[in-house]
Backbone as CSV, one residue per row, in Angstrom:
resi,resn,N_x,N_y,N_z,CA_x,CA_y,CA_z,C_x,C_y,C_z
1,UNK,0.958,-1.365,-0.199,0.059,-0.020,0.006,1.102,1.338,0.028
2,UNK,0.581,2.237,-0.810,1.420,3.438,-0.949,0.615,4.856,-0.381
3,UNK,1.327,5.652,0.057,0.943,6.930,0.327,0.458,7.579,-1.059
4,UNK,-0.740,8.114,-1.057,-1.249,8.927,-2.427,-0.437,10.184,-2.656
5,UNK,-0.748,11.233,-1.951,-0.219,12.681,-2.065,0.522,13.176,-1.265
6,UNK,1.217,14.146,-1.104,1.778,15.040,-0.233,3.309,14.576,-0.205
7,UNK,4.072,15.151,1.045,5.416,15.055,1.210,5.815,13.301,1.085
8,UNK,5.108,12.565,1.674,5.319,10.991,1.533,5.038,10.374,0.546
9,UNK,4.440,11.196,-0.456,3.628,10.329,-1.712,4.766,9.301,-2.277
10,UNK,3.830,8.103,-2.577,4.695,7.009,-3.217,5.464,6.092,-2.231
11,UNK,5.473,6.848,-0.855,6.039,5.862,0.172,5.084,4.519,0.364
12,UNK,5.873,3.203,0.642,5.101,2.017,0.803,4.664,1.899,2.407
13,UNK,3.822,1.366,2.700,3.322,1.180,4.091,3.220,-0.503,4.097
14,UNK,3.960,-1.026,5.059,3.666,-2.410,5.334,2.350,-2.837,6.088
15,UNK,1.558,-3.627,6.027,0.205,-4.124,6.479,0.507,-5.351,7.023
16,UNK,-0.596,-5.687,7.939,-0.929,-6.878,8.608,-2.020,-7.511,8.537
17,UNK,-2.407,-8.799,8.811,-3.693,-9.046,8.762,-3.965,-9.833,9.948
18,UNK,-5.167,-9.708,10.398,-6.063,-9.821,11.659,-7.379,-9.747,11.422
19,UNK,-8.302,-10.638,12.127,-9.564,-10.827,12.022,-10.607,-9.474,11.799
20,UNK,-11.167,-9.020,10.913,-11.573,-7.682,11.097,-10.864,-6.553,10.300
21,UNK,-9.740,-6.995,10.151,-8.784,-5.842,9.427,-8.504,-6.105,7.996
22,UNK,-8.818,-4.878,7.447,-9.025,-4.337,6.018,-8.568,-3.010,5.836
23,UNK,-7.368,-2.919,5.350,-6.709,-1.442,5.063,-7.428,-0.947,3.847
24,UNK,-7.446,0.361,3.826,-8.185,1.352,3.214,-7.538,1.035,1.819
25,UNK,-8.225,1.048,0.553,-7.887,0.864,-0.755,-7.229,2.426,-1.187
26,UNK,-6.585,2.209,-1.984,-6.058,3.599,-2.519,-7.603,4.497,-3.152
27,UNK,-8.144,3.601,-3.848,-9.643,4.108,-4.296,-10.318,4.807,-3.319
28,UNK,-10.604,4.085,-1.876,-11.061,4.704,-1.110,-10.580,5.834,-0.200
29,UNK,-9.075,5.899,0.116,-8.513,6.843,0.729,-8.489,8.033,-0.170
30,UNK,-8.687,7.617,-1.753,-8.589,9.068,-2.419,-9.951,10.005,-2.336
31,UNK,-11.131,8.903,-2.106,-12.455,9.721,-2.140,-12.184,10.279,-0.859
32,UNK,-11.905,9.695,0.344,-12.008,10.123,1.701,-11.318,11.470,1.748
33,UNK,-10.252,11.691,0.994,-9.435,12.998,1.177,-9.980,13.807,0.048
34,UNK,-10.542,13.458,-1.128,-11.075,14.559,-1.963,-12.430,14.949,-0.989
35,UNK,-13.291,14.031,-0.442,-14.354,14.817,0.279,-14.113,15.568,1.524
36,UNK,-13.235,15.321,2.140,-12.760,16.204,3.214,-12.223,17.608,2.610
37,UNK,-11.562,17.480,1.792,-10.980,18.559,1.135,-11.916,19.372,0.419
38,UNK,-12.876,18.960,-0.127,-14.185,19.472,-0.781,-14.818,20.235,0.493
39,UNK,-14.789,19.772,1.569,-15.680,20.567,2.587,-14.800,21.260,3.289
40,UNK,-13.513,21.605,3.143,-13.003,22.858,3.571,-11.768,22.325,4.655
41,UNK,-11.383,21.125,4.654,-10.361,20.666,5.659,-8.892,21.211,5.123
42,UNK,-8.381,21.942,5.882,-7.100,22.371,5.515,-5.793,21.607,6.327
43,UNK,-5.334,20.678,5.685,-4.527,19.853,6.535,-3.488,20.466,7.688
44,UNK,-2.942,21.500,7.000,-1.761,22.087,7.976,-2.248,22.628,9.190
45,UNK,-3.479,22.842,9.236,-4.151,23.244,10.559,-4.821,22.327,11.283
46,UNK,-4.581,21.101,11.046,-5.261,20.010,11.472,-4.591,19.305,12.473
47,UNK,-5.655,18.699,13.518,-5.045,17.356,14.165,-5.746,16.174,13.842
48,UNK,-5.279,15.137,13.929,-6.083,13.836,13.315,-6.145,12.999,14.452
49,UNK,-7.137,12.418,14.663,-7.423,11.073,15.441,-7.950,10.021,14.765
50,UNK,-7.219,8.991,14.715,-7.125,7.702,13.851,-7.768,6.476,14.541
51,UNK,-9.033,6.378,14.807,-9.706,5.235,16.034,-9.735,3.884,15.081
52,UNK,-9.218,2.663,15.626,-9.138,1.472,14.829,-8.073,1.668,13.541
53,UNK,-6.905,2.084,14.169,-6.009,2.515,13.400,-5.570,1.430,11.693
54,UNK,-5.517,0.362,12.628,-5.451,-0.711,11.551,-3.578,-0.245,11.203
55,UNK,-3.603,-0.272,9.741,-2.322,0.273,9.077,-1.844,1.586,9.301
56,UNK,-2.660,2.448,9.514,-2.490,3.897,9.848,-2.270,4.542,8.563
57,UNK,-3.033,3.915,7.622,-2.951,4.588,6.104,-3.741,5.926,6.316
58,UNK,-4.697,6.025,6.708,-5.386,7.320,6.993,-4.880,8.462,7.606
59,UNK,-4.333,8.244,9.129,-3.260,9.149,9.589,-2.151,9.352,8.760
60,UNK,-1.514,8.374,8.348,-0.295,8.657,7.320,-0.509,9.482,6.134
61,UNK,-1.712,9.319,5.499,-2.169,10.235,4.264,-2.066,11.628,4.701
62,UNK,-2.864,11.600,6.089,-3.146,13.005,6.551,-1.897,13.932,6.929
63,UNK,-0.929,12.894,7.645,0.378,13.567,7.834,1.035,14.090,6.574
64,UNK,1.209,13.438,5.484,1.912,13.659,4.236,1.088,14.717,3.486
65,UNK,-0.135,15.191,3.726,-0.725,16.081,3.296,-0.521,17.429,4.025
66,UNK,0.141,17.419,5.451,0.726,18.321,5.993,0.022,18.606,7.631
67,UNK,-0.988,17.251,7.699,-1.483,17.463,9.098,-0.655,17.790,10.382
68,UNK,-0.979,18.585,10.877,0.009,19.051,12.196,0.476,17.981,12.984
69,UNK,-0.678,17.122,13.427,-0.525,16.020,14.454,-1.339,15.126,14.243
70,UNK,-1.060,13.658,14.390,-2.004,12.506,14.277,-1.902,11.553,15.460
71,UNK,-2.945,11.161,16.194,-2.782,10.261,17.174,-3.400,8.984,16.502
72,UNK,-2.871,7.670,16.547,-3.246,6.459,16.039,-3.535,5.649,17.235
73,UNK,-4.868,4.915,17.179,-5.412,4.125,18.303,-5.420,2.627,17.485
74,UNK,-4.769,1.734,17.932,-4.930,0.329,17.526,-4.700,-0.833,18.743
75,UNK,-5.550,-1.411,19.118,-5.449,-2.377,20.133,-4.587,-3.536,19.704
76,UNK,-4.385,-4.083,18.563,-3.927,-5.179,18.078,-2.447,-4.511,18.100
77,UNK,-1.583,-5.329,18.976,-0.161,-4.800,19.143,0.686,-5.139,18.138
78,UNK,0.319,-6.103,17.089,1.216,-6.503,16.055,1.002,-5.328,15.050
79,UNK,-0.171,-4.637,14.973,-0.618,-3.576,13.925,-0.174,-2.372,14.504
80,UNK,-0.015,-2.058,15.866,0.244,-0.813,16.340,1.790,-0.748,16.059
81,UNK,2.883,-2.037,16.495,3.980,-1.853,16.309,4.387,-1.831,14.900
82,UNK,3.637,-2.305,13.838,3.849,-1.989,12.253,3.832,-0.474,12.027
83,UNK,2.737,-0.115,12.656,2.375,1.458,12.444,3.591,2.383,12.817
84,UNK,4.266,1.995,13.868,5.436,2.588,14.545,6.651,2.395,13.746
85,UNK,6.877,1.275,13.232,7.946,1.036,12.153,7.709,1.685,10.689
86,UNK,6.471,1.603,10.262,6.064,2.631,9.204,6.835,4.081,9.240
87,UNK,5.937,4.599,10.224,6.437,5.957,10.692,7.883,6.018,10.547
88,UNK,8.548,5.324,11.320,10.163,5.479,11.563,10.877,5.310,10.087
89,UNK,10.142,4.257,9.514,10.744,4.069,8.147,10.464,5.269,7.149
90,UNK,9.334,5.946,7.359,9.046,6.895,6.461,9.716,8.263,6.701
91,UNK,10.097,8.325,8.061,10.843,9.379,8.694,9.981,10.595,9.263
92,UNK,8.848,10.201,9.556,7.996,11.230,10.076,8.764,11.808,11.654
93,UNK,8.689,13.108,11.908,9.064,13.214,13.030,8.606,12.891,14.246
94,UNK,8.871,12.475,15.264,8.047,11.945,16.254,7.206,12.546,17.023
95,UNK,7.316,14.012,17.024,6.433,14.933,17.509,5.067,15.008,16.566
96,UNK,5.154,14.527,15.575,3.743,14.847,14.743,2.864,13.650,14.756
97,UNK,3.400,12.608,15.575,2.367,11.145,15.694,2.733,10.582,16.969
98,UNK,1.613,10.052,17.409,1.663,9.066,18.653,0.641,7.870,18.473
99,UNK,1.540,6.840,18.778,0.645,5.440,18.416,0.315,4.652,19.993
100,UNK,-1.052,4.699,20.067,-1.394,4.159,21.353,-1.904,2.760,21.055
101,UNK,-1.111,1.545,21.642,-1.668,0.315,21.372,-2.627,-0.403,22.882
102,UNK,-3.712,0.374,22.767,-4.623,-0.003,23.872,-6.046,0.117,23.290
103,UNK,-6.972,-0.152,24.146,-8.269,-0.486,23.791,-8.620,1.238,23.652
104,UNK,-9.591,1.548,22.416,-9.631,2.799,22.181,-10.817,3.286,23.090
105,UNK,-11.965,2.679,23.443,-12.789,2.843,24.466,-12.367,3.120,25.623
106,UNK,-11.038,2.716,26.162,-10.594,3.181,27.451,-10.377,4.805,27.095
107,UNK,-9.426,4.766,26.130,-9.018,6.270,25.822,-9.944,7.082,25.495
108,UNK,-11.015,6.793,24.717,-11.983,7.869,24.508,-13.107,8.118,25.604
109,UNK,-13.063,7.015,26.602,-13.916,7.264,27.733,-13.559,8.548,28.586
110,UNK,-12.015,8.804,28.499,-11.450,9.842,29.389,-11.880,11.335,28.636
111,UNK,-11.875,12.251,29.427,-11.974,13.607,28.630,-10.590,13.835,27.930
112,UNK,-10.813,14.616,26.607,-9.773,14.954,26.017,-8.887,16.150,26.324
113,UNK,-7.748,16.021,26.451,-7.215,17.235,26.586,-6.968,18.299,25.662
114,UNK,-6.970,18.026,24.459,-7.282,18.643,23.266,-7.952,18.365,22.286
115,UNK,-9.109,18.945,21.542,-9.716,18.111,20.622,-9.100,18.025,19.458
116,UNK,-9.666,17.171,18.488,-9.277,16.960,17.060,-9.919,17.570,15.909
117,UNK,-9.525,17.783,14.946,-10.278,18.448,13.603,-10.940,17.484,13.033
118,UNK,-10.332,16.469,12.805,-10.743,15.271,11.766,-10.720,13.874,12.673
119,UNK,-11.592,13.329,12.805,-11.517,12.043,13.784,-12.037,10.906,12.843
120,UNK,-10.910,9.820,12.218,-11.470,8.952,11.351,-11.736,7.454,12.363
121,UNK,-13.014,6.933,12.100,-13.420,5.765,12.718,-13.520,4.494,11.460
122,UNK,-12.804,3.593,11.679,-12.938,2.684,10.916,-12.973,1.226,11.720
123,UNK,-14.272,0.559,12.143,-14.308,-0.308,13.119,-14.285,-1.606,12.354
124,UNK,-13.980,-2.634,12.721,-14.057,-3.857,12.258,-15.490,-3.980,11.832
125,UNK,-15.665,-4.425,10.701,-16.982,-4.982,9.998,-17.740,-5.810,10.941
126,UNK,-19.067,-5.520,11.155,-19.750,-6.580,11.857,-19.829,-6.340,13.434
127,UNK,-18.934,-5.495,13.889,-18.911,-5.504,15.398,-19.840,-4.029,16.022
128,UNK,-20.583,-3.544,15.453,-21.330,-2.748,15.908,-20.522,-1.459,16.975
129,UNK,-19.444,-1.181,16.331,-18.540,-0.326,17.201,-18.774,1.058,16.919
130,UNK,-19.220,1.437,15.762,-19.549,3.045,15.197,-20.214,3.905,16.230
131,UNK,-21.475,3.561,16.484,-22.035,4.248,17.235,-21.692,4.484,18.895
132,UNK,-21.174,3.433,19.534,-20.655,3.762,20.613,-19.164,4.567,20.703
133,UNK,-18.350,4.412,19.546,-17.264,5.206,19.320,-17.742,6.896,19.293
134,UNK,-18.614,7.036,18.444,-19.024,8.518,18.307,-19.651,9.039,19.569
135,UNK,-20.325,8.114,20.205,-20.926,8.705,21.553,-19.762,9.325,22.585
136,UNK,-18.865,8.395,22.327,-17.695,8.621,23.611,-16.874,9.880,23.038
137,UNK,-16.795,9.786,21.940,-16.142,10.857,21.254,-16.736,12.265,21.452
138,UNK,-18.115,12.196,21.243,-18.798,13.687,21.559,-18.800,13.803,22.995
139,UNK,-19.077,12.980,23.702,-19.504,13.215,25.337,-18.174,13.714,26.106
140,UNK,-17.060,13.281,25.267,-15.534,13.463,26.338,-14.861,14.324,25.476
141,UNK,-15.566,15.157,24.364,-14.760,16.443,23.761,-13.748,16.126,22.794
142,UNK,-13.685,14.919,22.208,-12.489,14.665,21.327,-12.548,15.410,19.959
143,UNK,-13.793,15.826,19.643,-14.116,16.560,18.448,-14.210,18.040,18.838
144,UNK,-13.371,18.833,17.649,-13.114,20.032,17.778,-14.499,20.843,17.282
145,UNK,-15.038,21.920,17.760,-16.217,22.755,17.140,-15.466,22.787,15.517
146,UNK,-16.685,22.361,14.724,-16.677,22.486,13.387,-15.663,21.339,12.642
147,UNK,-15.179,20.431,13.552,-14.515,19.154,13.349,-15.479,18.098,12.332
148,UNK,-14.933,17.230,11.739,-15.494,16.376,11.018,-15.259,15.102,11.496
149,UNK,-16.056,14.138,11.673,-16.097,12.577,11.953,-16.270,11.872,10.693
150,UNK,-15.152,11.084,10.168,-15.374,10.324,8.891,-15.254,8.670,9.174
151,UNK,-16.205,8.232,8.939,-16.499,6.842,9.155,-16.319,5.925,7.974
152,UNK,-15.662,4.879,8.032,-15.801,3.835,6.995,-16.048,2.461,7.607
153,UNK,-17.125,2.189,7.027,-18.113,0.906,7.355,-18.387,0.178,6.269
154,UNK,-19.026,-1.000,6.472,-19.426,-1.700,5.499,-20.759,-1.104,4.616
155,UNK,-20.717,-1.096,3.364,-21.904,-0.785,2.515,-23.027,-0.977,2.951
156,UNK,-23.557,-2.055,3.475,-24.953,-2.448,3.584,-25.347,-2.111,5.049
157,UNK,-24.428,-1.496,5.829,-24.628,-1.178,7.432,-25.966,-0.400,7.272
158,UNK,-26.796,-0.607,7.937,-27.872,0.105,8.149,-27.698,1.016,9.490
159,UNK,-27.682,2.488,9.388,-27.330,3.236,10.154,-28.258,3.167,11.486
160,UNK,-28.063,3.004,12.444,-28.987,3.186,13.913,-29.376,4.618,14.026
161,UNK,-30.514,4.818,14.427,-31.123,6.162,14.916,-30.105,7.048,15.525
162,UNK,-29.367,6.153,16.582,-28.418,6.976,17.632,-27.274,7.361,16.521
163,UNK,-26.948,6.938,15.326,-25.994,7.530,14.522,-26.066,8.824,14.002
164,UNK,-27.390,9.282,14.275,-27.859,10.721,13.819,-27.712,11.527,14.790
165,UNK,-26.688,11.945,15.571,-26.424,12.494,16.631,-27.068,14.068,16.599
166,UNK,-27.901,14.608,17.653,-28.539,15.927,17.525,-27.398,16.903,17.073
167,UNK,-26.348,16.997,17.843,-25.154,17.820,17.593,-24.355,17.654,16.469
168,UNK,-24.678,16.709,15.363,-23.817,16.334,14.330,-24.846,16.573,12.858
169,UNK,-24.105,16.995,11.884,-24.965,17.160,10.873,-24.232,15.776,9.729
170,UNK,-24.974,14.972,8.986,-24.791,14.180,8.242,-24.363,14.844,7.170
171,UNK,-22.933,14.995,6.360,-22.627,15.780,5.155,-22.270,14.976,4.161
172,UNK,-22.074,13.604,4.231,-21.637,12.848,3.071,-22.028,11.322,3.428
173,UNK,-22.555,10.617,2.303,-22.837,9.279,2.682,-22.821,8.782,1.332
174,UNK,-21.372,7.951,1.051,-21.131,7.439,-0.387,-20.888,6.040,-0.137
175,UNK,-21.069,4.999,-1.136,-20.726,3.906,-1.370,-19.382,3.561,-2.273
176,UNK,-18.567,2.760,-1.845,-17.562,2.429,-2.867,-17.496,0.825,-2.539
177,UNK,-17.978,-0.034,-3.335,-17.886,-1.606,-3.306,-18.623,-1.820,-1.991
178,UNK,-17.661,-2.535,-1.344,-18.114,-3.136,-0.104,-18.026,-2.006,1.284
179,UNK,-17.642,-0.753,0.693,-17.415,0.420,1.716,-18.116,1.520,1.605
180,UNK,-18.591,1.883,3.050,-19.495,3.161,2.837,-18.866,4.250,3.697
181,UNK,-18.363,5.380,3.073,-17.719,6.492,3.565,-18.952,7.434,4.187
182,UNK,-18.805,7.866,5.556,-19.998,8.591,6.348,-19.190,9.897,6.632
183,UNK,-19.426,11.101,6.540,-18.824,12.193,7.049,-19.909,12.881,7.876
184,UNK,-19.556,13.309,8.965,-20.209,14.328,10.015,-19.639,15.654,10.583
185,UNK,-20.412,16.472,10.568,-19.750,17.912,11.282,-20.580,18.198,12.006
186,UNK,-20.041,19.329,13.189,-20.589,19.710,14.152,-21.736,20.714,13.466
187,UNK,-22.755,20.986,13.703,-23.706,21.836,13.368,-23.287,23.154,13.641
188,UNK,-23.366,24.226,12.588,-23.164,25.860,12.969,-24.168,26.208,13.907
189,UNK,-23.829,26.980,14.863,-24.629,27.669,15.663,-24.934,28.815,14.912
190,UNK,-26.443,29.358,14.909,-26.791,30.584,14.270,-26.655,31.768,15.169
């Protein structure tokens, strides 16, 4: 898997395999970043949180495009180690990323010290982790005002009513083969 654009364009990311683990394809990553940029995301002013980080491809793509900082949360120790190895191989400065090899629900159940502008949520298919992750992110201040949550889920997933949070507005819902990309943003106050 290669980084698509930016400073680290063309750099190869090693991946691993585990149950529910599926790295975002180049086509899906390109679509995600096009959708985010079309909605005003300016990477040099962004802090990114990558939940269920897997290979870290979404966070690495954001860093390559200039994101200020990315935190990657991946419970699978082998995948988390590989994320760190990829970051070192690419030569990303240590102050621009943080890898956390622990249960993301333990992390996001705590109050955020500083919110993130873009939060990627890419849960394993069939596990119903999207809604609880979104609720914890919102409840504990992880999403910055005007920030965007980007979820990558299975295309046939019926969104539960709870996914339509009162404080969020669904701004994109696109299917790409077996994958669905959903973007939410905080609603602007009048």
